[in-house]
SERO-4910 file (N, C-alpha, C, O; in steps of 0.05 Angstrom, whole numbers):
BEGIN
 pado doro    nc1    nc2    nc3   cac1   cac2   cac3    cc1    cc2    cc3    oc1    oc2    oc3
  Met    A   1770   1503   1637   1798   1503   1624   1812   1530   1632   1800   1552   1630
  Thr    A   1836   1529   1641   1852   1553   1649   1862   1567   1623   1874   1555   1606
  Leu    A   1856   1594   1622   1866   1611   1601   1897   1613   1604   1907   1619   1626
  Arg    A   1912   1608   1582   1941   1613   1583   1948   1633   1562   1941   1631   1539
  Leu    A   1963   1654   1572   1975   1675   1554   2004   1669   1551   2017   1659   1569
  Asn    A   2015   1675   1528   2042   1667   1521   2061   1688   1516   2082   1684   1503
  Arg    A   2055   1713   1527   2075   1734   1524   2073   1751   1548   2052   1754   1559
  Leu    A   2096   1763   1556   2096   1783   1579   2116   1803   1571   2138   1797   1562
  Ile    A   2107   1829   1577   2124   1852   1574   2132   1863   1602   2118   1859   1622
  Ala    A   2154   1876   1602   2165   1888   1629   2167   1918   1625   2182   1927   1607
  Ser    A   2154   1932   1641   2156   1962   1639   2174   1972   1662   2172   1960   1684
  Glu    A   2189   1991   1658   2208   2002   1678   2202   2032   1684   2197   2047   1665
  Tyr    A   2203   2039   1710   2198   2067   1716   2217   2074   1739   2224   2058   1756
  Ser    A   2226   2099   1738   2244   2108   1759   2228   2131   1775   2217   2149   1763
  Ile    A   2229   2129   1800   2216   2149   1817   2237   2163   1835   2251   2150   1851
  Ala    A   2239   2190   1830   2256   2206   1847   2242   2223   1867   2222   2235   1859
  Ser    A   2251   2225   1892   2240   2241   1913   2260   2247   1934   2276   2230   1941
  Ala    A   2259   2272   1944   2275   2278   1967   2271   2263   1991   2288   2261   2009
  Lys    A   2247   2250   1992   2239   2234   2016   2250   2205   2014   2247   2189   2033
  Ile    A   2263   2198   1992   2275   2171   1990   2304   2175   2000   2320   2189   1988
  Gly    A   2310   2162   2021   2336   2162   2034   2357   2148   2018   2351   2132   2000
  Lys    A   2381   2155   2025   2405   2144   2010   2405   2113   2010   2414   2100   1991
  Ala    A   2395   2101   2033   2396   2072   2035   2377   2058   2014   2380   2035   2006
  Phe    A   2357   2073   2006   2337   2062   1986   2344   2071   1958   2328   2064   1940
  Asp    A   2365   2085   1953   2373   2094   1926   2378   2068   1909   2397   2053   1916
  Gly    A   2363   2062   1888   2366   2038   1872   2350   2015   1880   2351   1994   1868
  Phe    A   2332   2019   1903   2316   1998   1911   2293   1993   1890   2281   2012   1881
  Thr    A   2289   1969   1882   2269   1963   1861   2248   1946   1871   2252   1927   1886
  Phe    A   2223   1954   1864   2198   1939   1869   2189   1925   1842   2190   1938   1821
  Ala    A   2180   1901   1843   2164   1890   1822   2135   1893   1829   2128   1888   1852
  Tyr    A   2118   1902   1810   2091   1906   1815   2073   1890   1797   2075   1893   1772
  Leu    A   2056   1873   1808   2039   1857   1790   2009   1860   1800   2005   1867   1823
  Ala    A   1990   1857   1781   1962   1861   1788   1945   1845   1768   1954   1839   1746
  Asp    A   1920   1838   1777   1901   1828   1760   1907   1803   1744   1902   1802   1720
  Leu    A   1918   1783   1758   1924   1758   1747   1897   1743   1739   1894   1731   1718
  His    A   1878   1745   1757   1852   1731   1753   1854   1701   1750   1838   1688   1737
  Asp    A   1874   1691   1762   1879   1661   1762   1884   1650   1734   1878   1626   1729
  Val    A   1895   1665   1716   1904   1655   1690   1933   1648   1692   1946   1653   1712
  Cys    A   1944   1637   1671   1971   1630   1669   1984   1647   1646   1974   1649   1624
  Val    A   2007   1659   1653   2023   1672   1634   2048   1655   1628   2068   1656   1642
  Gly    A   2046   1639   1608   2065   1617   1605   2056   1593   1621   2039   1596   1638
  Glu    A   2067   1569   1616   2059   1547   1631   2064   1550   1661   2087   1555   1669
  Asn    A   2042   1547   1676   2043   1550   1705   2057   1578   1713   2073   1580   1732
  Asn    A   2050   1597   1697   2061   1624   1702   2090   1627   1701   2102   1646   1713
  Ser    A   2103   1609   1686   2132   1610   1683   2144   1635   1673   2165   1643   1682
  Leu    A   2129   1649   1654   2140   1674   1644   2141   1694   1666   2161   1709   1667
  Val    A   2124   1696   1683   2124   1715   1706   2147   1708   1726   2162   1725   1735
  Ile    A   2148   1683   1733   2167   1675   1753   2195   1679   1743   2212   1690   1757
  Glu    A   2201   1671   1717   2228   1674   1708   2234   1704   1704   2257   1712   1707
  Asn    A   2215   1719   1697   2221   1749   1693   2229   1761   1720   2248   1776   1722
  Ile    A   2214   1754   1741   2221   1764   1767   2248   1753   1776   2265   1768   1786
  Arg    A   2253   1727   1772   2277   1715   1781   2302   1729   1767   2322   1733   1780
  Arg    A   2299   1735   1741   2320   1746   1726   2327   1775   1735   2350   1783   1737
  Arg    A   2305   1790   1742   2309   1818   1749   2315   1824   1777   2325   1845   1784
  Arg    A   2310   1804   1795   2316   1804   1823   2308   1830   1837   2326   1844   1848
  Pro    A   2282   1837   1838   2272   1860   1853   2276   1856   1883   2278   1834   1893
  Asp    A   2278   1878   1897   2282   1878   1926   2256   1870   1941   2256   1858   1963
  Ala    A   2234   1876   1928   2208   1868   1941   2187   1866   1918   2190   1878   1896
  Ile    A   2166   1852   1923   2145   1849   1903   2118   1859   1915   2110   1850   1936
  Leu    A   2105   1876   1901   2079   1887   1908   2057   1874   1890   2059   1873   1865
  Leu    A   2036   1865   1903   2014   1854   1887   1989   1873   1891   1981   1879   1914
  Gly    A   1978   1881   1869   1957   1903   1869   1929   1893   1870   1911   1909   1866
  Gly    A   1924   1865   1875   1897   1855   1877   1886   1843   1852   1897   1844   1830
  Asp    A   1863   1830   1856   1850   1813   1835   1868   1792   1824   1868   1787   1800
  Met    A   1883   1779   1841   1898   1756   1832   1880   1732   1828   1887   1714   1814
  Ile    A   1857   1733   1840   1837   1712   1836   1812   1725   1823   1810   1750   1820
  Thr    A   1793   1707   1815   1768   1717   1804   1745   1706   1821   1743   1681   1823
  Glu    A   1729   1724   1832   1706   1716   1846   1682   1715   1828   1675   1735   1816
  Arg    A   1670   1690   1826   1647   1686   1808   1622   1683   1823   1623   1683   1848
  Lys    A   1600   1680   1809   1573   1680   1823   1571   1657   1843   1556   1658   1862
  His    A   1585   1636   1838   1583   1614   1855   1604   1614   1877   1605   1594   1892
  Gly    A   1620   1636   1879   1641   1637   1898   1666   1628   1887   1668   1623   1863
  Val    A   1686   1624   1904   1712   1615   1896   1719   1588   1910   1717   1587   1934
  His    A   1727   1568   1895   1736   1542   1906   1767   1544   1903   1777   1555   1884
  Met    A   1780   1532   1923   1808   1532   1923   1821   1522   1896   1843   1530   1888
  Thr    A   1808   1503   1883   1819   1494   1857   1816   1515   1836   1830   1513   1815
  Glu    A   1799   1536   1840   1797   1557   1822   1815   1579   1827   1815   1598   1811
  Cys    A   1831   1579   1847   1852   1599   1851   1879   1585   1854   1898   1597   1865
  Arg    A   1881   1562   1844   1906   1547   1848   1930   1560   1833   1952   1558   1843
  His    A   1925   1571   1810   1948   1585   1795   1956   1609   1809   1980   1613   1812
  Ala    A   1937   1624   1820   1945   1648   1835   1959   1641   1860   1978   1655   1867
  Met    A   1952   1619   1875   1966   1611   1899   1994   1602   1892   2013   1609   1905
  Asp    A   1996   1586   1871   2022   1574   1864   2041   1597   1856   2065   1597   1863
  Leu    A   2030   1617   1841   2048   1639   1832   2058   1655   1856   2081   1660   1858
  Val    A   2039   1662   1873   2047   1680   1896   2065   1665   1915   2084   1678   1925
  Ile    A   2061   1640   1919   2080   1624   1936   2108   1624   1923   2129   1628   1936
  Ser    A   2108   1619   1897   2135   1620   1883   2148   1645   1884   2173   1646   1887
  Leu    A   2133   1668   1883   2145   1695   1884   2156   1700   1912   2175   1715   1915
  Ala    A   2143   1688   1933   2151   1693   1961   2179   1680   1966   2193   1687   1985
  Glu    A   2186   1660   1947   2213   1647   1950   2234   1666   1939   2257   1662   1944
  Leu    A   2226   1686   1923   2245   1703   1908   2251   1730   1922   2273   1741   1921
  Ala    A   2230   1740   1936   2232   1766   1948   2209   1770   1968   2189   1756   1965
  Pro    A   2210   1788   1988   2187   1795   2004   2163   1803   1986   2166   1819   1968
  Val    A   2139   1792   1992   2116   1798   1978   2095   1813   1997   2091   1804   2019
  Tyr    A   2084   1834   1986   2062   1850   1999   2040   1850   1982   2042   1859   1959
  Tyr    A   2017   1840   1991   1991   1836   1977   1970   1854   1985   1961   1852   2008
  Ser    A   1962   1872   1969   1940   1890   1972   1916   1879   1955   1920   1870   1933
  Ile    A   1893   1879   1967   1870   1865   1953   1854   1883   1936   1853   1907   1940
  Gly    A   1841   1870   1914   1824   1884   1896   1795   1879   1900   1788   1867   1920
  Asn    A   1779   1887   1882   1749   1884   1886   1741   1855   1885   1722   1848   1898
  His    A   1755   1838   1870   1749   1809   1870   1754   1796   1898   1738   1781   1908
  Glu    A   1777   1802   1910   1782   1792   1938   1762   1804   1957   1753   1790   1975
  Val    A   1755   1828   1953   1734   1841   1972   1708   1826   1969   1695   1819   1989
  Arg    A   1700   1821   1944   1675   1807   1939   1674   1780   1951   1654   1771   1961
  Trp    A   1698   1766   1950   1699   1739   1962   1697   1741   1992   1685   1724   2004
  Met    A   1710   1762   2004   1708   1764   2033   1679   1771   2042   1668   1763   2062
  Asp    A   1667   1787   2026   1639   1800   2033   1617   1780   2027   1595   1783   2037
  Ser    A   1623   1760   2009   1601   1742   2000   1588   1728   2024   1601   1720   2043
  Glu    A   1562   1726   2023   1547   1711   2042   1540   1684   2033   1527   1669   2047
  Arg    A   1549   1676   2009   1545   1649   1998   1560   1629   2013   1581   1635   2025
  Thr    A   1552   1605   2013   1567   1583   2025   1590   1575   2006   1585   1567   1984
  His    A   1615   1577   2015   1638   1568   2001   1649   1544   2011   1647   1539   2035
  Thr    A   1662   1528   1996   1675   1504   2005   1699   1512   2023   1704   1502   2044
  Glu    A   1713   1533   2012   1735   1545   2028   1730   1575   2028   1716   1585   2010
  Ser    A   1741   1588   2047   1736   1617   2049   1761   1633   2042   1782   1621   2038
  Phe    A   1759   1658   2040   1783   1676   2034   1803   1673   2056   1827   1675   2052
  Ala    A   1792   1669   2080   1811   1666   2103   1829   1642   2099   1852   1644   2107
  Asp    A   1820   1620   2086   1836   1597   2081   1858   1604   2059   1881   1596   2063
  Tyr    A   1851   1618   2039   1868   1627   2018   1891   1646   2031   1914   1642   2025
  Lys    A   1882   1664   2047   1900   1682   2059   1920   1668   2078   1944   1673   2079
  Lys    A   1908   1650   2093   1926   1634   2113   1946   1619   2098   1969   1618   2107
  Ala    A   1939   1607   2076   1958   1591   2060   1981   1608   2048   2004   1599   2047
  Leu    A   1974   1632   2040   1996   1649   2030   2012   1662   2052   2036   1666   2049
  Glu    A   1999   1669   2075   2014   1680   2098   2034   1658   2107   2057   1665   2115
  Ser    A   2027   1633   2106   2044   1612   2115   2069   1610   2098   2090   1601   2107
  Ala    A   2067   1620   2073   2090   1622   2055   2106   1647   2058   2127   1651   2045
  Gly    A   2097   1665   2076   2112   1689   2082   2100   1715   2070   2110   1736   2074
  Val    A   2077   1711   2055   2065   1734   2043   2052   1753   2064   2039   1742   2082
  Arg    A   2055   1778   2062   2043   1797   2081   2021   1812   2068   2026   1828   2050
  Phe    A   1997   1809   2077   1972   1822   2067   1971   1849   2078   1975   1853   2102
  Leu    A   1964   1870   2061   1961   1897   2069   1932   1905   2064   1925   1919   2045
  Asp    A   1915   1894   2082   1886   1897   2079   1878   1921   2098   1870   1918   2121
  Asn    A   1881   1946   2085   1878   1971   2099   1898   1972   2123   1893   1981   2145
  Arg    A   1922   1962   2115   1944   1963   2135   1968   1973   2121   1969   1974   2096
  Ser    A   1988   1980   2136   2014   1989   2124   2037   1974   2133   2036   1961   2154
  Ala    A   2058   1975   2118   2084   1962   2126   2106   1983   2122   2107   1999   2103
  Lys    A   2124   1983   2140   2148   2000   2137   2172   1983   2130   2178   1963   2143
  Leu    A   2185   1992   2108   2209   1978   2099   2233   1995   2110   2235   2020   2106
  His    A   2251   1982   2125   2274   1996   2137   2300   1988   2125   2306   1964   2121
  Arg    A   2316   2007   2119   2344   2004   2109   2361   2024   2126   2360   2048   2120
  Gly    A   2376   2015   2145   2391   2034   2162   2372   2051   2176   2353   2041   2190
  Asn    A   2375   2077   2172   2357   2098   2186   2334   2107   2167   2318   2124   2174
  Asp    A   2333   2096   2143   2315   2105   2123   2290   2087   2122   2291   2063   2125
  Val    A   2268   2098   2116   2242   2083   2115   2225   2090   2090   2223   2114   2082
  Val    A   2213   2069   2079   2192   2071   2058   2167   2058   2068   2167   2035   2077
  Arg    A   2145   2072   2068   2119   2060   2079   2102   2053   2055   2099   2068   2036
  Ile    A   2090   2030   2057   2072   2018   2038   2045   2015   2052   2044   2002   2072
  Thr    A   2024   2027   2039   1997   2024   2050   1979   2009   2029   1978   2016   2006
  Gly    A   1964   1989   2038   1946   1974   2020   1918   1984   2026   1910   1983   2049
  Leu    A   1903   1994   2006   1875   2005   2011   1856   1984   2001   1858   1975   1978
  Ser    A   1838   1976   2018   1816   1956   2011   1790   1973   2012   1782   1982   2034
  Leu    A   1777   1977   1989   1754   1992   1988   1729   1974   1987   1730   1952   1976
  Pro    A   1706   1984   2000   1680   1970   1996   1672   1970   1967   1682   1986   1951
  Leu    A   1655   1950   1960   1648   1947   1932   1633   1971   1921   1630   1972   1896
  Arg    A   1622   1988   1936   1607   2011   1925   1626   2030   1911   1617   2048   1897
  Tyr    A   1652   2027   1915   1671   2045   1901   1682   2033   1874   1700   2043   1861
  Phe    A   1668   2011   1867   1675   1999   1840   1650   1996   1823   1628   1997   1834
  Gly    A   1653   1992   1798   1631   1989   1780   1622   2013   1766   1634   2034   1769
  Val    A   1603   2010   1750   1593   2032   1733   1583   2056   1749   1589   2079   1742
  Arg    A   1567   2050   1769   1556   2071   1787   1570   2072   1813   1557   2072   1834
  His    A   1596   2074   1812   1613   2075   1836   1610   2101   1851   1604   2122   1839
  Glu    A   1613   2101   1877   1615   2126   1892   1641   2140   1889   1661   2126   1885
  Thr    A   1642   2166   1891   1665   2181   1891   1681   2179   1918   1670   2182   1940
  Leu    A   1705   2173   1915   1721   2168   1940   1733   2195   1951   1746   2210   1937
  Asp    A   1728   2199   1976   1739   2224   1990   1766   2214   2005   1767   2192   2016
  Pro    A   1784   2231   2006   1810   2225   2021   1804   2218   2050   1818   2202   2062
  Ser    A   1783   2230   2061   1775   2224   2090   1769   2195   2093   1773   2184   2114
  Val    A   1758   2181   2073   1751   2155   2074   1777   2137   2075   1777   2116   2089
  Ile    A   1796   2144   2061   1821   2130   2062   1833   2133   2091   1843   2114   2101
  Asn    A   1832   2156   2102   1841   2159   2131   1825   2140   2148   1837   2128   2166
  Leu    A   1799   2138   2145   1783   2123   2161   1790   2092   2159   1793   2079   2179
  Leu    A   1793   2083   2134   1799   2057   2128   1828   2048   2133   1832   2028   2147
  Ala    A   1846   2062   2123   1875   2053   2123   1893   2072   2142   1917   2067   2145
  Gly    A   1881   2092   2152   1898   2110   2169   1910   2133   2153   1908   2135   2129
  Glu    A   1923   2150   2168   1936   2174   2155   1961   2168   2141   1975   2149   2148
  Pro    A   1969   2185   2122   1995   2178   2109   2018   2185   2126   2015   2199   2146
  Ala    A   2041   2175   2119   2066   2182   2134   2080   2203   2120   2096   2197   2102
  Glu    A   2076   2228   2127   2088   2252   2114   2118   2251   2116   2132   2260   2098
  Glu    A   2129   2239   2137   2158   2239   2141   2172   2220   2125   2196   2222   2122
  Tyr    A   2160   2199   2112   2171   2177   2097   2160   2180   2068   2140   2193   2063
  Phe    A   2173   2166   2050   2164   2163   2023   2139   2142   2025   2142   2120   2034
  Gln    A   2117   2153   2016   2091   2139   2021   2081   2126   1994   2074   2141   1976
  Ile    A   2080   2100   1993   2067   2086   1970   2039   2076   1979   2036   2064   2000
  Leu    A   2019   2081   1962   1993   2072   1966   1985   2051   1943   1986   2057   1919
  Leu    A   1977   2028   1952   1966   2008   1934   1935   2011   1932   1920   2002   1950
  Gly    A   1926   2025   1911   1897   2029   1907   1889   2017   1882   1897   2026   1861
  His    A   1872   1996   1883   1868   1979   1860   1859   1993   1836   1869   1989   1814
  Ser    A   1838   2011   1840   1826   2024   1816   1837   2052   1813   1838   2068   1831
  Pro    A   1845   2058   1788   1857   2085   1781   1834   2105   1781   1839   2129   1779
  Thr    A   1809   2096   1782   1787   2115   1781   1790   2136   1803   1781   2159   1800
  His    A   1801   2128   1827   1803   2144   1851   1830   2158   1854   1837   2166   1876
  His    A   1844   2162   1833   1870   2172   1835   1873   2200   1847   1893   2206   1859
  Lys    A   1851   2215   1845   1852   2243   1856   1851   2240   1887   1865   2256   1901
  Ala    A   1836   2221   1897   1833   2217   1926   1860   2207   1937   1869   2216   1958
  Tyr    A   1872   2187   1922   1898   2177   1931   1919   2199   1934   1933   2201   1954
  Asp    A   1920   2216   1914   1939   2237   1914   1933   2258   1935   1951   2266   1950
  Ala    A   1907   2266   1938   1901   2285   1960   1905   2274   1987   1910   2288   2006
  Trp    A   1902   2247   1989   1908   2234   2016   1936   2238   2025   1942   2241   2049
  Gly    A   1955   2238   2005   1983   2242   2012   2001   2221   2001   2024   2217   2011
  Ala    A   1993   2206   1981   2009   2186   1970   2031   2199   1951   2025   2215   1933
  Asp    A   2056   2191   1956   2077   2201   1938   2078   2186   1913   2087   2195   1892
  Leu    A   2068   2160   1916   2067   2143   1892   2042   2124   1896   2041   2109   1915
  Ser    A   2023   2126   1877   1998   2109   1878   2004   2088   1856   2014   2094   1834
  Leu    A   1996   2062   1863   1997   2041   1844   1970   2028   1841   1958   2019   1860
  Ser    A   1962   2026   1815   1935   2015   1809   1937   1996   1786   1958   1991   1774
  Gly    A   1914   1985   1779   1910   1966   1758   1882   1967   1748   1873   1987   1738
  His    A   1868   1944   1751   1838   1943   1749   1827   1946   1721   1809   1932   1713
  Tyr    A   1839   1964   1706   1828   1970   1678   1838   1950   1658   1828   1951   1636
  His    A   1857   1933   1664   1868   1912   1646   1879   1924   1619   1876   1913   1597
  Gly    A   1890   1948   1624   1903   1962   1600   1883   1972   1581   1891   1981   1560
  Gly    A   1856   1970   1586   1836   1978   1567   1827   1955   1550   1813   1959   1530
  Gln    A   1834   1931   1558   1826   1906   1542   1839   1904   1514   1855   1887   1509
  Val    A   1831   1924   1498   1843   1926   1471   1856   1952   1468   1845   1973   1476
  Arg    A   1881   1952   1458   1897   1977   1455   1901   1984   1426   1909   1967   1409
  Leu    A   1896   2009   1419   1898   2018   1392   1920   2039   1390   1924   2055   1408
  Pro    A   1936   2037   1368   1957   2057   1364   1948   2086   1368   1927   2093   1357
  Phe    A   1962   2102   1382   1959   2130   1388   1933   2135   1406   1931   2157   1417
  Leu    A   1915   2116   1409   1892   2119   1425   1892   2106   1452   1878   2115   1471
  Gly    A   1909   2085   1455   1911   2070   1480   1889   2051   1484   1878   2040   1464
  Gly    A   1882   2046   1510   1861   2027   1517   1833   2035   1508   1826   2059   1511
  Val    A   1818   2015   1498   1791   2021   1487   1770   2024   1509   1754   2043   1509
  Ile    A   1769   2006   1528   1748   2006   1549   1760   1996   1575   1776   1977   1577
  Ser    A   1750   2009   1597   1757   2001   1624   1739   1979   1633   1719   1973   1621
  Thr    A   1747   1966   1655   1729   1947   1667   1704   1957   1679   1686   1942   1686
  Gly    A   1701   1984   1682   1676   1997   1689   1662   2010   1665   1645   2027   1668
  Trp    A   1670   2000   1640   1656   2007   1616   1659   2036   1608   1641   2047   1595
  Thr    A   1681   2049   1615   1689   2075   1605   1703   2072   1580   1723   2057   1579
  Leu    A   1696   2086   1560   1710   2085   1534   1734   2103   1536   1734   2125   1546
  Phe    A   1757   2091   1525   1783   2105   1524   1789   2119   1550   1793   2143   1550
  Pro    A   1792   2104   1571   1799   2115   1597   1826   2128   1597   1845   2118   1585
  Lys    A   1828   2151   1610   1853   2166   1609   1876   2152   1623   1898   2150   1613
  Tyr    A   1870   2141   1646   1891   2127   1662   1888   2097   1659   1878   2083   1677
  Asp    A   1898   2087   1636   1894   2060   1630   1919   2043   1634   1918   2019   1640
  Met    A   1943   2057   1630   1969   2042   1631   1990   2061   1630   1990   2079   1613
  Gly    A   2011   2059   1648   2034   2077   1647   2036   2095   1672   2021   2092   1692
  Met    A   2054   2114   1670   2058   2133   1693   2048   2159   1687   2051   2170   1665
  Tyr    A   2036   2171   1707   2021   2198   1705   2032   2216   1727   2037   2207   1749
  Asp    A   2034   2242   1721   2040   2262   1742   2014   2272   1754   1995   2279   1739
  Leu    A   2012   2273   1780   1990   2282   1794   1999   2308   1809   2023   2313   1811
  Pro    A   1981   2324   1821   1988   2349   1834   2010   2343   1856   2029   2358   1858
  His    A   2006   2323   1872   2026   2317   1894   2047   2296   1886   2071   2301   1890
  Gly    A   2038   2274   1877   2056   2252   1871   2053   2241   1842   2049   2255   1823
  Lys    A   2057   2215   1841   2055   2202   1814   2036   2177   1816   2032   2165   1837
  Leu    A   2026   2170   1794   2007   2147   1791   2020   2127   1771   2028   2136   1749
  Ile    A   2022   2103   1777   2030   2082   1758   2007   2063   1757   1997   2053   1777
  Val    A   1997   2058   1731   1975   2039   1727   1987   2016   1711   1998   2020   1690
  Ser    A   1984   1991   1721   1992   1967   1707   1971   1957   1689   1947   1959   1695
  Ala    A   1977   1947   1667   1957   1935   1648   1950   1906   1659   1931   1893   1649
  Gly    A   1964   1898   1679   1956   1872   1690   1966   1848   1676   1979   1850   1656
  Leu    A   1960   1825   1687   1969   1799   1678   1949   1783   1663   1955   1768   1645
  Gly    A   1924   1785   1671   1903   1768   1662   1877   1781   1651   1876   1804   1643
  Thr    A   1856   1765   1653   1831   1775   1645   1809   1758   1657   1816   1737   1668
  His    A   1784   1765   1655   1762   1749   1665   1737   1755   1650   1735   1775   1636
  Thr    A   1717   1739   1654   1691   1741   1639   1691   1742   1610   1681   1723   1597
  Ile    A   1703   1762   1598   1709   1764   1570   1738   1760   1566   1753   1779   1570
  Pro    A   1750   1737   1558   1778   1732   1557   1790   1746   1533   1797   1734   1513
  Leu    A   1792   1772   1536   1802   1789   1512   1825   1806   1519   1822   1822   1538
  Arg    A   1848   1805   1505   1869   1824   1507   1882   1826   1479   1896   1807   1470
  Ile    A   1877   1847   1467   1886   1850   1438   1906   1872   1438   1900   1895   1447
  Asn    A   1930   1867   1428   1952   1887   1426   1957   1897   1455   1962   1921   1460
  Asn    A   1955   1878   1474   1956   1886   1502   1966   1862   1519   1951   1850   1533
  Pro    A   1991   1857   1516   2002   1833   1529   2003   1838   1559   2003   1860   1569
  Pro    A   2003   1816   1575   2007   1817   1603   2033   1835   1610   2051   1836   1594
  Glu    A   2031   1848   1634   2053   1867   1641   2062   1861   1668   2046   1854   1686
  Ala    A   2089   1862   1671   2102   1863   1697   2115   1891   1699   2129   1900   1680
  Val    A   2110   1904   1722   2121   1933   1725   2145   1930   1744   2146   1915   1763
  Tyr    A   2164   1946   1738   2189   1949   1756   2193   1978   1762   2195   1995   1744
  Ile    A   2196   1984   1788   2198   2011   1797   2223   2014   1813   2227   2000   1833
  Thr    A   2240   2033   1805   2264   2037   1819   2265   2064   1833   2260   2084   1821
  Leu    A   2271   2064   1858   2271   2090   1874   2298   2102   1873   2319   2089   1875
  Thr    A   2298   2129   1870   2322   2145   1870   2317   2169   1888   2295   2181   1888
  Gly    A   2337   2177   1903   2336   2201   1919   2344   2226   1905   2362   2224   1887
  Lys    A   2334   2248   1911   2342   2274   1899   2364   2284   1915   2363   2283   1940
  Ala    A   2385   2296   1900   2407   2308   1914   2400   2334   1927   2417   2346   1940
***
């Protein structure tokens, strides 16, 4: 049975940088993550209508839109994710960076009725652009914003995860674009220091599901990696070079628990500095 959540909040952030050209002043991204194939409203109607009403210029997906389980993923088990992403692609350009669940699906040696390649092909046919250790340049006039999607091996996730070095990001996804405003989609905020040191002007993460349960004044209780009261659980944070925005995500998996922690859609508006 599909889990259905019946509330959605929208968080808004403004990002100012001298690297944001005049043509991108006021450009708005919607950022969604961690759907895990649940529904927010009937058939994800709350998400679709929220995006339709706010009319962002582009939509960024931060991964874990599906849930990879021990038996693999069947297309019927990612139907809600597929339907949502295809609907979003009708509203604005969609850029999809993958999370650990998509990586696990791709890496799995189990026999699946359908593969991740089939899922990807279906979404690409709808116009979705996957940023699997790839970058996309958005052009407006002579101005450019660059978006890079980082896909990390599974050893960088979990309780005993490896520490990520910026050189690994260079190896996997290439070097940052210092001349442009650089956005990095890095699924786990655990590695925010590496994202920032790599050269991201804005890092976008999720993965922690807002801490599952949120307490007044304390924030999220536990991360998906079993860290109690994680510091970077939800919101915008200043880093030495740039900024980090962490989404509380849309769904849940394994333990279907979100208390005082409604699904979240994030909207990011770019502004240039005079």
